[in-house]
N, CA, C and O atoms as a GROMACS GRO file, in nm:
protein
  596
    1UNK      N    1  16.324  35.126   7.738
    1UNK     CA    2  16.407  35.094   7.611
    1UNK      C    3  16.500  35.211   7.549
    1UNK      O    4  16.459  35.319   7.506
    2UNK      N    5  16.633  35.164   7.554
    2UNK     CA    6  16.714  35.247   7.507
    2UNK      C    7  16.765  35.208   7.375
    2UNK      O    8  16.739  35.103   7.317
    3UNK      N    9  16.843  35.306   7.333
    3UNK     CA   10  16.900  35.294   7.185
    3UNK      C   11  16.998  35.171   7.159
    3UNK      O   12  16.992  35.098   7.060
    4UNK      N   13  17.101  35.160   7.278
    4UNK     CA   14  17.172  35.044   7.274
    4UNK      C   15  17.096  34.883   7.272
    4UNK      O   16  17.149  34.779   7.234
    5UNK      N   17  16.934  34.903   7.334
    5UNK     CA   18  16.891  34.774   7.316
    5UNK      C   19  16.829  34.728   7.237
    5UNK      O   20  16.790  34.611   7.237
    6UNK      N   21  16.804  34.822   7.143
    6UNK     CA   22  16.756  34.769   6.990
    6UNK      C   23  16.837  34.677   6.943
    6UNK      O   24  16.959  34.689   6.926
    7UNK      N   25  16.748  34.553   6.914
    7UNK     CA   26  16.773  34.456   6.857
    7UNK      C   27  16.723  34.378   6.728
    7UNK      O   28  16.604  34.348   6.744
    8UNK      N   29  16.773  34.334   6.605
    8UNK     CA   30  16.682  34.284   6.494
    8UNK      C   31  16.593  34.146   6.565
    8UNK      O   32  16.644  34.063   6.640
    9UNK      N   33  16.481  34.148   6.528
    9UNK     CA   34  16.427  34.056   6.559
    9UNK      C   35  16.464  33.888   6.538
    9UNK      O   36  16.555  33.850   6.464
   10UNK      N   37  16.390  33.811   6.604
   10UNK     CA   38  16.467  33.705   6.652
   10UNK      C   39  16.474  33.600   6.471
   10UNK      O   40  16.373  33.538   6.438
   11UNK      N   41  16.588  33.597   6.388
   11UNK     CA   42  16.574  33.472   6.274
   11UNK      C   43  16.576  33.563   6.155
   11UNK      O   44  16.556  33.513   6.044
   12UNK      N   45  16.602  33.727   6.169
   12UNK     CA   46  16.564  33.801   6.082
   12UNK      C   47  16.678  33.839   6.056
   12UNK      O   48  16.680  33.933   5.976
   13UNK      N   49  16.850  33.776   6.119
   13UNK     CA   50  16.984  33.798   6.045
   13UNK      C   51  17.021  33.661   6.071
   13UNK      O   52  16.973  33.574   6.144
   14UNK      N   53  17.126  33.666   5.984
   14UNK     CA   54  17.197  33.523   5.959
   14UNK      C   55  17.330  33.537   5.927
   14UNK      O   56  17.362  33.607   5.831
   15UNK      N   57  17.417  33.474   5.999
   15UNK     CA   58  17.553  33.459   5.989
   15UNK      C   59  17.607  33.496   5.837
   15UNK      O   60  17.523  33.497   5.747
   16UNK      N   61  17.714  33.519   5.814
   16UNK     CA   62  17.763  33.547   5.688
   16UNK      C   63  17.838  33.421   5.652
   16UNK      O   64  17.893  33.374   5.751
   17UNK      N   65  17.860  33.343   5.526
   17UNK     CA   66  17.934  33.261   5.490
   17UNK      C   67  18.063  33.280   5.495
   17UNK      O   68  18.093  33.350   5.399
   18UNK      N   69  18.164  33.251   5.565
   18UNK     CA   70  18.270  33.309   5.550
   18UNK      C   71  18.367  33.208   5.468
   18UNK      O   72  18.438  33.131   5.533
   19UNK      N   73  18.373  33.208   5.313
   19UNK     CA   74  18.433  33.127   5.262
   19UNK      C   75  18.569  33.125   5.257
   19UNK      O   76  18.618  33.238   5.246
   20UNK      N   77  18.666  33.014   5.262
   20UNK     CA   78  18.809  32.994   5.224
   20UNK      C   79  18.875  33.040   5.337
   20UNK      O   80  18.992  33.070   5.312
   21UNK      N   81  18.833  33.059   5.476
   21UNK     CA   82  18.887  33.090   5.584
   21UNK      C   83  18.908  32.966   5.679
   21UNK      O   84  18.873  32.962   5.797
   22UNK      N   85  18.983  32.851   5.599
   22UNK     CA   86  19.007  32.732   5.715
   22UNK      C   87  18.933  32.648   5.716
   22UNK      O   88  18.814  32.662   5.687
   23UNK      N   89  19.003  32.515   5.759
   23UNK     CA   90  18.893  32.390   5.827
   23UNK      C   91  18.792  32.471   5.873
   23UNK      O   92  18.690  32.498   5.809
   24UNK      N   93  18.830  32.522   6.025
   24UNK     CA   94  18.767  32.525   6.108
   24UNK      C   95  18.631  32.565   6.095
   24UNK      O   96  18.541  32.515   6.163
   25UNK      N   97  18.610  32.685   5.981
   25UNK     CA   98  18.516  32.779   5.933
   25UNK      C   99  18.383  32.698   5.854
   25UNK      O  100  18.273  32.747   5.828
   26UNK      N  101  18.433  32.547   5.823
   26UNK     CA  102  18.342  32.480   5.792
   26UNK      C  103  18.307  32.531   5.639
   26UNK      O  104  18.199  32.522   5.582
   27UNK      N  105  18.389  32.569   5.607
   27UNK     CA  106  18.403  32.586   5.446
   27UNK      C  107  18.552  32.647   5.378
   27UNK      O  108  18.580  32.736   5.298
   28UNK      N  109  18.631  32.545   5.459
   28UNK     CA  110  18.742  32.534   5.402
   28UNK      C  111  18.776  32.459   5.285
   28UNK      O  112  18.693  32.405   5.212
   29UNK      N  113  18.938  32.455   5.263
   29UNK     CA  114  18.948  32.375   5.135
   29UNK      C  115  18.915  32.411   4.999
   29UNK      O  116  18.978  32.496   4.936
   30UNK      N  117  18.817  32.345   4.952
   30UNK     CA  118  18.762  32.392   4.832
   30UNK      C  119  18.681  32.514   4.818
   30UNK      O  120  18.655  32.565   4.709
   31UNK      N  121  18.643  32.560   4.931
   31UNK     CA  122  18.574  32.729   4.960
   31UNK      C  123  18.441  32.671   4.890
   31UNK      O  124  18.406  32.757   4.809
   32UNK      N  125  18.390  32.610   4.889
   32UNK     CA  126  18.234  32.581   4.841
   32UNK      C  127  18.190  32.552   4.688
   32UNK      O  128  18.081  32.534   4.633
   33UNK      N  129  18.319  32.555   4.645
   33UNK     CA  130  18.365  32.583   4.520
   33UNK      C  131  18.378  32.467   4.398
   33UNK      O  132  18.411  32.491   4.282
   34UNK      N  133  18.344  32.338   4.451
   34UNK     CA  134  18.394  32.217   4.428
   34UNK      C  135  18.514  32.182   4.374
   34UNK      O  136  18.602  32.267   4.387
   35UNK      N  137  18.549  32.058   4.302
   35UNK     CA  138  18.672  32.052   4.260
   35UNK      C  139  18.724  32.068   4.147
   35UNK      O  140  18.651  32.012   4.066
   36UNK      N  141  18.850  32.136   4.075
   36UNK     CA  142  18.891  32.175   3.973
   36UNK      C  143  18.798  32.223   3.881
   36UNK      O  144  18.677  32.222   3.904
   37UNK      N  145  18.863  32.277   3.745
   37UNK     CA  146  18.801  32.369   3.670
   37UNK      C  147  18.790  32.455   3.721
   37UNK      O  148  18.791  32.480   3.841
   38UNK      N  149  18.768  32.567   3.559
   38UNK     CA  150  18.771  32.706   3.594
   38UNK      C  151  18.688  32.749   3.694
   38UNK      O  152  18.750  32.811   3.779
   39UNK      N  153  18.562  32.739   3.718
   39UNK     CA  154  18.488  32.817   3.796
   39UNK      C  155  18.580  32.782   3.941
   39UNK      O  156  18.605  32.874   4.019
   40UNK      N  157  18.608  32.698   3.955
   40UNK     CA  158  18.691  32.692   4.098
   40UNK      C  159  18.807  32.781   4.097
   40UNK      O  160  18.825  32.839   4.204
   41UNK      N  161  18.896  32.807   3.998
   41UNK     CA  162  18.957  32.934   3.983
   41UNK      C  163  18.954  33.049   4.049
   41UNK      O  164  18.838  33.077   4.079
   42UNK      N  165  19.034  33.130   4.086
   42UNK     CA  166  19.016  33.277   4.134
   42UNK      C  167  19.015  33.365   4.001
   42UNK      O  168  19.098  33.332   3.916
   43UNK      N  169  18.944  33.456   3.976
   43UNK     CA  170  18.953  33.525   3.865
   43UNK      C  171  18.831  33.487   3.772
   43UNK      O  172  18.807  33.561   3.677
   44UNK      N  173  18.745  33.364   3.796
   44UNK     CA  174  18.673  33.327   3.685
   44UNK      C  175  18.535  33.382   3.673
   44UNK      O  176  18.447  33.390   3.759
   45UNK      N  177  18.535  33.414   3.564
   45UNK     CA  178  18.407  33.503   3.513
   45UNK      C  179  18.328  33.449   3.430
   45UNK      O  180  18.392  33.393   3.341
   46UNK      N  181  18.206  33.440   3.416
   46UNK     CA  182  18.145  33.354   3.312
   46UNK      C  183  18.082  33.472   3.203
   46UNK      O  184  18.046  33.583   3.243
   47UNK      N  185  18.074  33.422   3.037
   47UNK     CA  186  18.028  33.548   2.973
   47UNK      C  187  17.901  33.587   3.010
   47UNK      O  188  17.834  33.521   3.089
   48UNK      N  189  17.852  33.723   2.941
   48UNK     CA  190  17.737  33.738   2.963
   48UNK      C  191  17.655  33.665   2.855
   48UNK      O  192  17.691  33.646   2.739
   49UNK      N  193  17.534  33.625   2.912
   49UNK     CA  194  17.422  33.573   2.812
   49UNK      C  195  17.482  33.417   2.753
   49UNK      O  196  17.446  33.349   2.656
   50UNK      N  197  17.591  33.394   2.858
   50UNK     CA  198  17.615  33.226   2.840
   50UNK      C  199  17.552  33.132   2.878
   50UNK      O  200  17.546  33.114   3.000
   51UNK      N  201  17.492  33.054   2.801
   51UNK     CA  202  17.384  32.979   2.860
   51UNK      C  203  17.411  32.828   2.876
   51UNK      O  204  17.322  32.751   2.837
   52UNK      N  205  17.509  32.784   2.921
   52UNK     CA  206  17.608  32.662   2.959
   52UNK      C  207  17.582  32.582   2.844
   52UNK      O  208  17.527  32.477   2.878
   53UNK      N  209  17.604  32.595   2.688
   53UNK     CA  210  17.605  32.502   2.614
   53UNK      C  211  17.484  32.543   2.534
   53UNK      O  212  17.490  32.544   2.411
   54UNK      N  213  17.376  32.576   2.599
   54UNK     CA  214  17.229  32.553   2.515
   54UNK      C  215  17.277  32.622   2.435
   54UNK      O  216  17.400  32.636   2.434
   55UNK      N  217  17.180  32.699   2.325
   55UNK     CA  218  17.172  32.752   2.174
   55UNK      C  219  17.131  32.895   2.275
   55UNK      O  220  17.014  32.905   2.313
   56UNK      N  221  17.208  32.975   2.306
   56UNK     CA  222  17.159  33.119   2.330
   56UNK      C  223  17.055  33.180   2.276
   56UNK      O  224  17.035  33.190   2.155
   57UNK      N  225  16.955  33.240   2.399
   57UNK     CA  226  16.803  33.304   2.335
   57UNK      C  227  16.851  33.433   2.196
   57UNK      O  228  16.774  33.470   2.107
   58UNK      N  229  16.969  33.471   2.212
   58UNK     CA  230  16.991  33.598   2.060
   58UNK      C  231  16.993  33.493   1.960
   58UNK      O  232  16.911  33.536   1.878
   59UNK      N  233  17.032  33.388   1.917
   59UNK     CA  234  17.041  33.279   1.810
   59UNK      C  235  16.899  33.187   1.797
   59UNK      O  236  16.851  33.143   1.693
   60UNK      N  237  16.866  33.177   1.885
   60UNK     CA  238  16.714  33.096   1.876
   60UNK      C  239  16.601  33.176   1.815
   60UNK      O  240  16.550  33.147   1.707
   61UNK      N  241  16.568  33.272   1.884
   61UNK     CA  242  16.493  33.374   1.805
   61UNK      C  243  16.529  33.420   1.671
   61UNK      O  244  16.641  33.468   1.656
   62UNK      N  245  16.447  33.411   1.570
   62UNK     CA  246  16.476  33.465   1.423
   62UNK      C  247  16.447  33.617   1.445
   62UNK      O  248  16.374  33.671   1.529
   63UNK      N  249  16.523  33.671   1.347
   63UNK     CA  250  16.551  33.808   1.293
   63UNK      C  251  16.410  33.832   1.234
   63UNK      O  252  16.352  33.748   1.164
   64UNK      N  253  16.354  33.962   1.270
   64UNK     CA  254  16.270  33.994   1.203
   64UNK      C  255  16.248  34.163   1.159
   64UNK      O  256  16.228  34.221   1.266
   65UNK      N  257  16.245  34.248   1.060
   65UNK     CA  258  16.198  34.351   1.035
   65UNK      C  259  16.314  34.455   1.015
   65UNK      O  260  16.415  34.388   1.034
   66UNK      N  261  16.348  34.564   0.990
   66UNK     CA  262  16.436  34.694   0.969
   66UNK      C  263  16.358  34.811   1.047
   66UNK      O  264  16.237  34.832   1.055
   67UNK      N  265  16.495  34.898   1.118
   67UNK     CA  266  16.449  34.998   1.184
   67UNK      C  267  16.519  35.124   1.088
   67UNK      O  268  16.640  35.145   1.077
   68UNK      N  269  16.426  35.189   1.032
   68UNK     CA  270  16.513  35.284   0.925
   68UNK      C  271  16.601  35.424   1.021
   68UNK      O  272  16.530  35.512   1.071
   69UNK      N  273  16.724  35.428   1.033
   69UNK     CA  274  16.800  35.504   1.094
   69UNK      C  275  16.768  35.632   1.059
   69UNK      O  276  16.774  35.712   1.152
   70UNK      N  277  16.727  35.686   0.917
   70UNK     CA  278  16.704  35.810   0.901
   70UNK      C  279  16.576  35.857   0.857
   70UNK      O  280  16.557  35.941   0.770
   71UNK      N  281  16.459  35.772   0.951
   71UNK     CA  282  16.293  35.783   0.955
   71UNK      C  283  16.300  35.903   1.053
   71UNK      O  284  16.334  35.906   1.172
   72UNK      N  285  16.254  36.013   0.962
   72UNK     CA  286  16.185  36.145   1.037
   72UNK      C  287  16.055  36.110   1.090
   72UNK      O  288  15.996  36.038   1.010
   73UNK      N  289  15.982  36.137   1.205
   73UNK     CA  290  15.830  36.122   1.245
   73UNK      C  291  15.785  36.259   1.295
   73UNK      O  292  15.846  36.348   1.354
   74UNK      N  293  15.683  36.249   1.261
   74UNK     CA  294  15.607  36.373   1.278
   74UNK      C  295  15.461  36.381   1.394
   74UNK      O  296  15.406  36.273   1.412
   75UNK      N  297  15.426  36.454   1.439
   75UNK     CA  298  15.306  36.474   1.493
   75UNK      C  299  15.190  36.513   1.419
   75UNK      O  300  15.205  36.612   1.348
   76UNK      N  301  15.058  36.448   1.419
   76UNK     CA  302  14.965  36.431   1.285
   76UNK      C  303  14.882  36.527   1.349
   76UNK      O  304  14.830  36.498   1.457
   77UNK      N  305  14.859  36.674   1.279
   77UNK     CA  306  14.740  36.763   1.296
   77UNK      C  307  14.641  36.719   1.170
   77UNK      O  308  14.680  36.730   1.054
   78UNK      N  309  14.520  36.672   1.201
   78UNK     CA  310  14.432  36.665   1.069
   78UNK      C  311  14.353  36.784   1.071
   78UNK      O  312  14.351  36.858   1.169
   79UNK      N  313  14.270  36.811   0.941
   79UNK     CA  314  14.224  36.919   0.930
   79UNK      C  315  14.099  36.952   1.023
   79UNK      O  316  14.068  37.065   1.062
   80UNK      N  317  14.021  36.808   1.056
   80UNK     CA  318  13.920  36.770   1.141
   80UNK      C  319  13.923  36.870   1.278
   80UNK      O  320  13.842  36.944   1.335
   81UNK      N  321  14.057  36.833   1.296
   81UNK     CA  322  14.084  36.886   1.465
   81UNK      C  323  14.112  37.028   1.486
   81UNK      O  324  14.096  37.074   1.599
   82UNK      N  325  14.143  37.086   1.411
   82UNK     CA  326  14.167  37.244   1.390
   82UNK      C  327  14.081  37.363   1.506
   82UNK      O  328  14.124  37.444   1.588
   83UNK      N  329  13.930  37.320   1.459
   83UNK     CA  330  13.826  37.429   1.472
   83UNK      C  331  13.805  37.370   1.672
   83UNK      O  332  13.768  37.442   1.765
   84UNK      N  333  13.846  37.216   1.679
   84UNK     CA  334  13.846  37.206   1.824
   84UNK      C  335  13.951  37.244   1.911
   84UNK      O  336  13.924  37.284   2.024
   85UNK      N  337  14.089  37.235   1.864
   85UNK     CA  338  14.160  37.302   1.899
   85UNK      C  339  14.175  37.436   1.913
   85UNK      O  340  14.197  37.488   2.022
   86UNK      N  341  14.165  37.503   1.801
   86UNK     CA  342  14.127  37.624   1.824
   86UNK      C  343  14.042  37.718   1.927
   86UNK      O  344  14.072  37.818   1.993
   87UNK      N  345  13.909  37.632   1.911
   87UNK     CA  346  13.818  37.687   2.034
   87UNK      C  347  13.860  37.625   2.166
   87UNK      O  348  13.819  37.698   2.256
   88UNK      N  349  13.942  37.492   2.226
   88UNK     CA  350  13.991  37.504   2.298
   88UNK      C  351  14.094  37.586   2.422
   88UNK      O  352  14.083  37.613   2.541
   89UNK      N  353  14.213  37.610   2.297
   89UNK     CA  354  14.324  37.665   2.340
   89UNK      C  355  14.321  37.793   2.303
   89UNK      O  356  14.419  37.850   2.348
   90UNK      N  357  14.232  37.883   2.222
   90UNK     CA  358  14.219  37.982   2.185
   90UNK      C  359  14.317  38.033   2.096
   90UNK      O  360  14.372  38.142   2.108
   91UNK      N  361  14.340  37.937   1.992
   91UNK     CA  362  14.501  37.988   1.905
   91UNK      C  363  14.430  38.013   1.763
   91UNK      O  364  14.323  37.961   1.733
   92UNK      N  365  14.498  38.092   1.688
   92UNK     CA  366  14.442  38.056   1.560
   92UNK      C  367  14.582  38.088   1.480
   92UNK      O  368  14.572  38.118   1.361
   93UNK      N  369  14.677  38.086   1.525
   93UNK     CA  370  14.764  38.043   1.476
   93UNK      C  371  14.834  37.955   1.521
   93UNK      O  372  14.887  37.979   1.630
   94UNK      N  373  14.865  37.808   1.447
   94UNK     CA  374  14.934  37.681   1.455
   94UNK      C  375  15.103  37.697   1.418
   94UNK      O  376  15.147  37.679   1.305
   95UNK      N  377  15.187  37.734   1.536
   95UNK     CA  378  15.314  37.729   1.547
   95UNK      C  379  15.368  37.685   1.600
   95UNK      O  380  15.333  37.688   1.718
   96UNK      N  381  15.494  37.607   1.570
   96UNK     CA  382  15.539  37.559   1.728
   96UNK      C  383  15.570  37.572   1.834
   96UNK      O  384  15.616  37.484   1.907
   97UNK      N  385  15.550  37.691   1.863
   97UNK     CA  386  15.592  37.757   1.977
   97UNK      C  387  15.432  37.742   2.041
   97UNK      O  388  15.399  37.703   2.153
   98UNK      N  389  15.354  37.783   1.937
   98UNK     CA  390  15.177  37.811   2.013
   98UNK      C  391  15.146  37.640   2.078
   98UNK      O  392  15.101  37.622   2.192
   99UNK      N  393  15.180  37.526   1.983
   99UNK     CA  394  15.163  37.407   2.009
   99UNK      C  395  15.227  37.344   2.160
   99UNK      O  396  15.184  37.264   2.244
  100UNK      N  397  15.330  37.410   2.148
  100UNK     CA  398  15.431  37.340   2.263
  100UNK      C  399  15.395  37.378   2.398
  100UNK      O  400  15.375  37.307   2.497
  101UNK      N  401  15.390  37.528   2.378
  101UNK     CA  402  15.302  37.621   2.497
  101UNK      C  403  15.196  37.533   2.562
  101UNK      O  404  15.201  37.489   2.677
  102UNK      N  405  15.089  37.512   2.462
  102UNK     CA  406  14.968  37.449   2.493
  102UNK      C  407  14.976  37.317   2.530
  102UNK      O  408  14.873  37.267   2.574
  103UNK      N  409  15.096  37.235   2.521
  103UNK     CA  410  15.124  37.106   2.552
  103UNK      C  411  15.058  37.020   2.481
  103UNK      O  412  14.987  36.930   2.527
  104UNK      N  413  15.077  37.042   2.371
  104UNK     CA  414  14.997  36.934   2.268
  104UNK      C  415  15.128  36.880   2.191
  104UNK      O  416  15.096  36.802   2.102
  105UNK      N  417  15.231  36.894   2.199
  105UNK     CA  418  15.368  36.910   2.162
  105UNK      C  419  15.488  36.867   2.262
  105UNK      O  420  15.446  36.890   2.376
  106UNK      N  421  15.607  36.820   2.268
  106UNK     CA  422  15.692  36.834   2.300
  106UNK      C  423  15.793  36.923   2.208
  106UNK      O  424  15.771  36.949   2.090
  107UNK      N  425  15.897  36.963   2.274
  107UNK     CA  426  15.981  37.059   2.214
  107UNK      C  427  16.073  37.024   2.094
  107UNK      O  428  16.131  37.099   2.015
  108UNK      N  429  16.069  36.884   2.102
  108UNK     CA  430  16.209  36.834   2.013
  108UNK      C  431  16.074  36.747   1.877
  108UNK      O  432  16.116  36.661   1.799
  109UNK      N  433  15.950  36.782   1.875
  109UNK     CA  434  15.829  36.740   1.801
  109UNK      C  435  15.873  36.809   1.694
  109UNK      O  436  15.927  36.920   1.693
  110UNK      N  437  15.834  36.707   1.566
  110UNK     CA  438  15.817  36.795   1.449
  110UNK      C  439  15.694  36.777   1.361
  110UNK      O  440  15.684  36.667   1.306
  111UNK      N  441  15.603  36.865   1.339
  111UNK     CA  442  15.441  36.856   1.322
  111UNK      C  443  15.418  36.855   1.175
  111UNK      O  444  15.476  36.946   1.115
  112UNK      N  445  15.357  36.783   1.112
  112UNK     CA  446  15.256  36.772   0.997
  112UNK      C  447  15.104  36.784   1.018
  112UNK      O  448  15.044  36.744   1.117
  113UNK      N  449  15.045  36.850   0.899
  113UNK     CA  450  14.944  36.900   0.875
  113UNK      C  451  14.871  36.800   0.742
  113UNK      O  452  14.896  36.806   0.622
  114UNK      N  453  14.790  36.725   0.801
  114UNK     CA  454  14.726  36.602   0.703
  114UNK      C  455  14.569  36.657   0.666
  114UNK      O  456  14.508  36.722   0.751
  115UNK      N  457  14.509  36.626   0.537
  115UNK     CA  458  14.426  36.696   0.488
  115UNK      C  459  14.278  36.617   0.516
  115UNK      O  460  14.186  36.630   0.435
  116UNK      N  461  14.264  36.540   0.631
  116UNK     CA  462  14.135  36.447   0.665
  116UNK      C  463  14.067  36.540   0.756
  116UNK      O  464  14.121  36.588   0.856
  117UNK      N  465  13.909  36.574   0.706
  117UNK     CA  466  13.848  36.644   0.775
  117UNK      C  467  13.831  36.782   0.665
  117UNK      O  468  13.878  36.812   0.555
  118UNK      N  469  13.744  36.840   0.754
  118UNK     CA  470  13.722  37.022   0.664
  118UNK      C  471  13.784  37.138   0.783
  118UNK      O  472  13.773  37.137   0.906
  119UNK      N  473  13.839  37.218   0.706
  119UNK     CA  474  13.844  37.348   0.793
  119UNK      C  475  13.760  37.466   0.759
  119UNK      O  476  13.712  37.490   0.648
  120UNK      N  477  13.747  37.534   0.868
  120UNK     CA  478  13.581  37.632   0.877
  120UNK      C  479  13.650  37.726   0.903
  120UNK      O  480  13.617  37.820   0.829
  121UNK      N  481  13.760  37.763   0.995
  121UNK     CA  482  13.823  37.887   1.005
  121UNK      C  483  13.898  37.932   0.953
  121UNK      O  484  13.910  37.885   0.840
  122UNK      N  485  13.993  38.040   0.986
  122UNK     CA  486  14.115  38.129   0.885
  122UNK      C  487  14.192  38.104   0.990
  122UNK      O  488  14.171  38.146   1.104
  123UNK      N  489  14.328  38.000   0.937
  123UNK     CA  490  14.430  37.957   1.037
  123UNK      C  491  14.530  37.988   0.984
  123UNK      O  492  14.548  37.945   0.870
  124UNK      N  493  14.627  38.068   1.041
  124UNK     CA  494  14.780  38.037   0.973
  124UNK      C  495  14.874  37.943   1.045
  124UNK      O  496  14.852  37.924   1.164
  125UNK      N  497  14.982  37.877   0.982
  125UNK     CA  498  15.018  37.763   1.021
  125UNK      C  499  15.193  37.784   0.991
  125UNK      O  500  15.235  37.805   0.877
  126UNK      N  501  15.279  37.775   1.110
  126UNK     CA  502  15.411  37.774   1.073
  126UNK      C  503  15.445  37.616   1.115
  126UNK      O  504  15.427  37.590   1.234
  127UNK      N  505  15.484  37.523   1.042
  127UNK     CA  506  15.462  37.375   1.063
  127UNK      C  507  15.584  37.348   1.013
  127UNK      O  508  15.644  37.439   0.956
  128UNK      N  509  15.651  37.201   1.025
  128UNK     CA  510  15.744  37.136   0.935
  128UNK      C  511  15.699  37.084   0.798
  128UNK      O  512  15.771  37.071   0.699
  129UNK      N  513  15.567  37.055   0.810
  129UNK     CA  514  15.563  36.942   0.693
  129UNK      C  515  15.392  36.974   0.673
  129UNK      O  516  15.321  36.969   0.773
  130UNK      N  517  15.346  37.000   0.570
  130UNK     CA  518  15.208  36.981   0.537
  130UNK      C  519  15.160  36.912   0.374
  130UNK      O  520  15.218  36.922   0.266
  131UNK      N  521  15.045  36.848   0.405
  131UNK     CA  522  15.000  36.776   0.251
  131UNK      C  523  14.974  36.864   0.175
  131UNK      O  524  14.935  36.975   0.212
  132UNK      N  525  14.995  36.820   0.024
  132UNK     CA  526  14.915  36.904  -0.072
  132UNK      C  527  14.759  36.934  -0.076
  132UNK      O  528  14.716  37.038  -0.126
  133UNK      N  529  14.683  36.844  -0.026
  133UNK     CA  530  14.540  36.869  -0.011
  133UNK      C  531  14.505  36.956   0.123
  133UNK      O  532  14.412  37.033   0.144
  134UNK      N  533  14.608  36.918   0.198
  134UNK     CA  534  14.589  37.019   0.333
  134UNK      C  535  14.631  37.150   0.298
  134UNK      O  536  14.572  37.246   0.348
  135UNK      N  537  14.726  37.166   0.218
  135UNK     CA  538  14.726  37.312   0.180
  135UNK      C  539  14.678  37.379   0.108
  135UNK      O  540  14.694  37.500   0.126
  136UNK      N  541  14.592  37.329  -0.014
  136UNK     CA  542  14.505  37.369  -0.045
  136UNK      C  543  14.373  37.387   0.010
  136UNK      O  544  14.302  37.462  -0.057
  137UNK      N  545  14.323  37.340   0.114
  137UNK     CA  546  14.172  37.341   0.153
  137UNK      C  547  14.223  37.478   0.280
  137UNK      O  548  14.137  37.560   0.311
  138UNK      N  549  14.345  37.487   0.333
  138UNK     CA  550  14.364  37.613   0.408
  138UNK      C  551  14.362  37.726   0.348
  138UNK      O  552  14.296  37.824   0.384
  139UNK      N  553  14.453  37.716   0.231
  139UNK     CA  554  14.430  37.852   0.136
  139UNK      C  555  14.292  37.863   0.077
  139UNK      O  556  14.221  37.959   0.047
  140UNK      N  557  14.282  37.766   0.071
  140UNK     CA  558  14.083  37.829  -0.026
  140UNK      C  559  13.997  37.868   0.110
  140UNK      O  560  13.884  37.914   0.090
  141UNK      N  561  14.025  37.859   0.191
  141UNK     CA  562  13.942  37.897   0.357
  141UNK      C  563  13.986  38.042   0.391
  141UNK      O  564  13.933  38.119   0.471
  142UNK      N  565  14.107  38.062   0.305
  142UNK     CA  566  14.168  38.203   0.371
  142UNK      C  567  14.265  38.238   0.468
  142UNK      O  568  14.280  38.345   0.527
  143UNK      N  569  14.352  38.096   0.479
  143UNK     CA  570  14.475  38.102   0.584
  143UNK      C  571  14.611  38.080   0.524
  143UNK      O  572  14.624  38.077   0.402
  144UNK      N  573  14.716  38.066   0.607
  144UNK     CA  574  14.835  38.105   0.505
  144UNK      C  575  14.914  37.954   0.620
  144UNK      O  576  14.889  37.914   0.734
  145UNK      N  577  15.028  37.904   0.496
  145UNK     CA  578  15.076  37.818   0.521
  145UNK      C  579  15.235  37.884   0.517
  145UNK      O  580  15.276  37.962   0.431
  146UNK      N  581  15.306  37.836   0.625
  146UNK     CA  582  15.463  37.845   0.631
  146UNK      C  583  15.543  37.738   0.671
  146UNK      O  584  15.552  37.699   0.788
  147UNK      N  585  15.612  37.683   0.557
  147UNK     CA  586  15.713  37.566   0.598
  147UNK      C  587  15.842  37.604   0.677
  147UNK      O  588  15.924  37.683   0.631
  148UNK      N  589  15.856  37.540   0.810
  148UNK     CA  590  15.982  37.557   0.891
  148UNK      C  591  16.067  37.436   0.905
  148UNK      O  592  16.032  37.323   0.938
  149UNK      N  593  16.194  37.484   0.872
  149UNK     CA  594  16.278  37.375   0.882
  149UNK      C  595  16.303  37.308   1.003
  149UNK      O  596  16.379  37.211   1.006
   0.00000   0.00000   0.00000
């Protein structure tokens, strides 16, 4: 078998429908578009999401809720997690750079420390936000807290 002898399998290809090429093509006259109306005319284009007179889905479905465009979302670190994270990643300074290097946050994430759990070690923090309870617990354990903008 040679390259010029290769052909698609029988029935795999179809002849293209040549529309509007005269009566001899079998698709002449109205070119399979029916008679009259905007849809038979050249340049016709239906509107996006047009459902033919049926009530469109964006009007059928009720509106719910509110999305605050000014919301600031944080990745949360609880005090109860600190000892495990410190042991696993061998860090005592919880800064945005250290957390990013160890794969705990992405580069654009903001970090907030919350006071759920107990802190046993002496850790230093450079984070975007911290709760009052967490700050008091960290400073009581001998750690330091610095807020980064």
